[in-house]
N, C-alpha and C positions, 0 to 999 in steps of 0.2 A: 211175544216174549223178546226181551232185549238180547242181542247177540253177546257173545263173550267179550268181544272187543269193546262194545259200547259199555258193558258193565265195568270193565277194567278202567275205562276213561272216567266214568262217574265215580268209581271208587277212589282213583287217584285225585280227582278234583275235590271230592269231599274231604279226603285226608288232608290235602294242602290247605283247604279253606277252614279247617279247624283252627288254624292260626288266626284267621279273620274273625271267627266267632269269639276267640279269646280276646282279641283286640276290641271287639264290640263290647264284650263283658267289662273290660277296663274302662271304656267310655261310660257305660251305664253305672259303673261303680262310683264315678266322680260325684255326681249331683247329690245322691243320698248321703254319702259319707263325708262330704264337705260340711254338711250340717252337723254331723256327729263330731267331727274334729273341732268345730267351732264351739261346741257345747262343753259343759262341765263333765259330761259322760265320756269324753274323749279317751280312746285306748292309749294315747301317748302319755308317757310318764312326765314329759316336759310340760304338760298342761294344754289348755285350749289354744288354738292358733288364732291369729288376728285376721281381719278381713283382707288386709293387704297380702298376707301369706296365703290365704285361700285363693286369691287371684293368681299368685305365682304357681300354686299347685295346678290350677286350671290351664295355664298357658305354657308351662315349662316342658310339657310333652312334645311341643313342636321342635324343640332342640333335638330330641331323639329322632323325630321324623326326618329332619334334614340330614342328620348323620347316617341314618339307615339308607336313605336314597343313594348317598355316595358310597357307603361301605358295601351294602348288599348288592348294589348294581355292579360294583367292581368284583365282588366274590362270585356272583353269578356268571360273569364273563370269564374269569380266570379259573375258578375251581368247579363251576357248573351250577345249574339251577338247584339241584338236590342239596348241594353243600350250603347254598344260601338259605334254603328252606330249613335245614338243620340249625343254622346260625340263629334264625328267627326263633326256633323252638327253645334254644338255650337262653336267649334274651328273655323270653316270656317266663320260662321256668324260674330263672334267677329273680325276675321282677316280683313274682308272687311270693317267693321265699322271703324276699326283703320285707314284704308286708307282714308276714308272720312274726318277724323279729323287730319290727319297727317300734322304736321307743321315742323317737324325736322327729322333728320336721325334716332333717337332712335325709333320713331314710325314706320318707314319703316322697321327697323330691327325686331320690334315686329310683324309686318304683315308677314314678311318672315318666322319667326320662327313658328308662328301659322299656316301659310299655309303649311310649311313643316311637322308640327305635323299632320295636316289633311291628307296630302299625305301619310305619313308613316302609318297612321291609316287605310286608304283605302286599301293599299297593305297588311296590316295585317289581317283585319277583313272581307273585302268583299269577297275575294276568299273563305274563310272559310264558311261564311254565304251562299253564292250561292251554294257551293258544297253540303251543308247539306240540302238545300230545293229542290234540283234538282232531277229529275228522271235520272236513269243511262243513258238512250239513248240520252238525250239532255244536259247532264252535261257539256260537253266540249264546246258546242255552247254558253251556258249561261255564262260559265267562261270566254270565249273570249270577251264578251261584255265589260269587264273591259278595255281591250286594245283599243277597238273601242272608248269608251267614253273619255278615257284619251287623245288619239290622236285627237279626234274631239274637245276637249276642248283646246288643244294646238293650233290647226289651227284656232279655233274661237278666241282665245286670240290674235294671230297675226293679224287677219283681223280686229277685233274690235279696238285694240290698235293703229293700223296704220291709221285707217280711222275715228275713233270717238274720242270725247273729253275724257280726263283723268278721269273726274268724272262720265261721262255717262257710261263708261265701269264698273266703280265701282258699280253703281246702278244696272246695269244688273246682275252683279255677286251676289249682295245682293238678287235680286229677285230669282235667282237660289237656293241660300242658303235657303230661306224661303220655296220654293217649295219642296226641298229635305227634310227638317225637317218635314213638314206637311205630306208628303208621307210616311216617315218611321214611323210616329206615328201610322199609321193604319196597319202596317205589323205585323203578328203574329211572335212570337219568333221561332227560328229554332227548328223543332221537334226533331232532333238528340240531340241538347243541352238539351232540356227538358227531354228526356229519360235518359241522363247521370246523370241528377240531380234528378232522380226518381219522376218527376212530370208527371206521366203517363197520367192522364186525360187531362191535358193541351197539352201534346205532341200529343195525338190522335186528339184533336180538331184542332191543328195547321196542322197536316198532312192532315186532311180532307180539309182544305183550299187550301193547296199547291197541292193536288191531285184532287180537284174539286168534292169531294165525299159528298153525302148526308148521312143521318143516316144509310140507308141500304147500307152498303159498299159492293163493289165488291170483288170477291175472290182475285184479285190482290192486292187490298188495305189491305185485311186481312192478306195476306201472307207477305206484307211489314211490317206491324205492328208487326207480329210475329217475323220477322227477327230482328227488332230493339229490341224487348223484349229479344230475345235470346242473343243478343250482350250486352245488358245493364242491364238486369234484373235478372241475376242469382247469384248475390252476396248480397242478402238482409241481410244476417247474418253479413256482414261486410260493412255496408253502409258508415261508416266513412271513410274507406279506399277508397271507390269509389269516394268520393269527393276530397280526398287528394292524390296527385300524389306521388308515391314512386319510388325510383331508379330502383327497379326490374321491374317496368312497362316498362322501356326502354330497358331491356336486353333480351327480347325474340328474337329469330332469325329473324322473319319477321319484327319486329319493328326496330331492329338494321340495317337491310338491307334497310328498307325504309328511315331511318334517313340518312344513307350514301348516298343514291340516292339523297335525298333532298339537302344535303350539297354540293354535286358536281354539280347538275344541276343548282343551284342558281348562280354558277360562270360563266355559259355559256354566259349570256348576257354581263356583263362587260368585260369579256375576249375575246369577239368576235371582239372587235375593234369598234363596232358601237357607244358605249357610248361616248368615247373621240372624235370620228370623228364628231358626232352630236354636241357636245359641241363646237368644233372649226370649225363648218361649214363655217362661214364667211371667215376665213383665207384660207381654202382649195379652196373655190370658187374663191377667189381673185387670189391665186397662179396658178389656172388653166387658168387664162386669161379670165375668164368670164366677160362679160359686164353687166350682170344682177345686179341690185341694191340689197343690203343686204336684204331688206324687201321681195323682190320677191324670193330670195334664201331661206329665212327662211320659206316662205309659201309653196314653192315647196317641201322642205324636210318634213314639217308637213303633206302635202297632201299625199306624198308617204308613210309615216308612217301610215296614216289613211287607205289607200288602202291595205297595207299589213295586218293591223289588221283585216280589213273586210274579206280578203281572208282566214285568219286563222279561223275566226268565222264560215265560211261556209264549211270549210274542216276538222276541227278538229274532228268532230264526224263522218266523212265519211272516210277520209284517215287514221285517227288515230294519237295518240300523237307521237309515235315513228317515223313514216314517216315524220311528220312535223319537228321534232327535227333533224333528220338525214339530211333531205334536207336543212334545214336552216343552220345547222352547216357547211355542205360541201359548200353551197353557200357562206357563210361568208368567209370560207377558200380560195375559189377561188378569191373572190373580194379583199381580203386583199393581197393575193399573187400577183395579177395583179397590185394593187396600189404600193406595195413594189418594184416590178420589174420596174415599170415606173419611180419611184423616183430614183432608183439606176442608171438606164440608163441616166436619166436626169442629175444626179450628175457627171456622167462620161463625160458629154458634147455631148452625142449622139443627133443628130438632131431629135426632136420629134414634130416638128411643125404640122405634119399631125395627130398626136395622142393627141392633146391638149384636146380632148373631153373625154379622159380616166379618169382623176380624177373626173370630174362631174358625168360621167356615173357610175363609180365604187362606188362613195359615194352613189348615188341614189340606186344602186343595193344592196349595203350593208345594207342601211336603210330598204329597202323593204324586203329583204330576212331574216333579223333578226326579223322584225316585225311579220312574219308569223309563227315563231317558237321559237327561243331562248328567245325572249323578253316577251312572254306570256305563252307558254306551261308549263314552270317550275312552274308558279303560279297555273296552273290547276292541275298538277300532285301532288303537295305537299299535298293538303287536301285529295286526292284520295287514296294515299298509306299509310297514317298514321292512326294508330288506334285512335279512337275518344278521348280516355282518354289522350293521349299524343299529340294530334294534335295541340292544341293551344300553348303548351310549345315549341314544336319543331319548329313550324312555326315562333314564335317570335325570336328564336335564328338564324334561317336561314335568316330571313329578316335583322337582325343585321349584319350578314355576308355579305349579298347582298349590303347593304348600305356602309359598310366598304370597301369592295373590289372595288365598283364603285368609292368611294371617292379617294382611293389610286391610282387607274388607271388614273383618270382624273387629279389628282394633279401632278403626276410625269410624265405624258405623255409629256408635253413640255420640261421638263428637260432631259428626256431620248432621245427625238428626237434631241435636241440640241447637246447632247454628242455623240450619236451613229448614228444619221440619221434616217429619217422617214422610210426608207426601212427596217432596222433591226426591228423596232417596228412592222411594218405591217407583216413581215415574222413571227415574234413571235406570233402575233394574229392569223395568218393563221395556225400555228402549234397547237395552243390551240384549234382552231375550229376543226381540224382533230382529235385531242385527244377526244374532246367532242363527235363527231360523233361515234368514236370507242367505247367509254364508253356506249353510248345509244344502239348501236347494240348488245353488249354482256351482258349488265347488267340491263338495264331499261326494265321492263315489259310493255306490252301494256295494258292500262286501259280503252280503248274506250268501252263504253256500259257495263262495268262490275260492279257488286256490290262490296262492300268492302270485303265481304267474298271470292269472286272469286279472287280479287286482292291479298289478303293475301295468298291464296293457290298458286298463281304464285310466290310469294316471298319465300314460303316454300313448294315446290312441294310434300313433303312427308306428308303434313298436310291433314288429312281426312276431307271430306266435312261435314259441320255442318248440321245436320238434321233440316228441317224447320218445325215450328209449323203451324197449319192450323186453329187456332181459336184465338179469343181475349178474355182475361180476363180483364175486365175493373173494 
């Protein structure tokens, strides 16, 4: 049976990740409802939208993502992780209310921007919050729940939107928004954040909740509090500086190495080839000669993504971050290379009738293998290897990088395929994935089950172990 502390950590993680499920639901909403908005049965009084307007509906959410990374990152540092979570809830609630009253294209654009804002906020705040409330031994498992809930939301969105009425889906989403906001209201603030803000009494009360401790704390709890105090409580003479980030906070050797690792691993997912291929799933299934309808294809891909996310959640704290990243990157390289070779031979006129199953199988494999590693592990690693004072700032800029690279890859994918051929693009993705695996092997430390101090020592081997205190001064 799980201890009270573990149950509280799972409860808080699931409450926070309801926002990720709602974001996934908004992603799943897009494909089925674009067809509805393009048809004469559109719920908009302004009439059917054009293909160009449909393209804007699909892409305009990235505007909200970028805004959220900046705003939610700032709010989480100034007002706290919990305040940022509540802001995400407000954005999601308003976005789905807009859908209820949407009569023209402008309101649909508003819904997509607000939905993108909430999505960017979840990727910015939730990994940070979950990392800071988790015990070292289950931190990876709790971090992987983000991927599970997002993919569950996408699959749920496809199913609901294909089989239920337009407004019924909206009301279900609103119910999730209310449930999320109510749940987050009762969550204590991150203890690590409170320690960085010198709110020691509140930090210890918060840690008691997330560790299931009564007033008579165990020696393990006392040791953890002492470790936090050691990390955050030795600069009382310069408290102003502790609140304000300075450039020299970013220049220590382990911090610089951690930043470099974050910057590079955040490019793994968009450069693996899975992002553009998922975006153009329908075209690839059709080109493969599949007789499956687009709705079935979309649900198959979403289900495979969900299975991959679940596999990641149950293995990330057993196999380790490095093993999953290396396995995932090499798997993506193999799938991309096979897809590239198939399209190259097909372009030469080689008879491949017996191998028509390869595109569908390769796409499914690429989606699955990316979901277990490169799609989620970078978000788990980032909060683990960054020093708490710089964590929010660096994650904000890494997420901006992630959204920018993903946008550029998706935007120019069709153009490059048209000019060079799909095989060159797939071979390029394969090379990127091999480079990613090589980087992980030689440069990324294993963080499974380690405290921040142990991870810092692995980034700077010559660093001496910090002595731990054995008592609490409250």
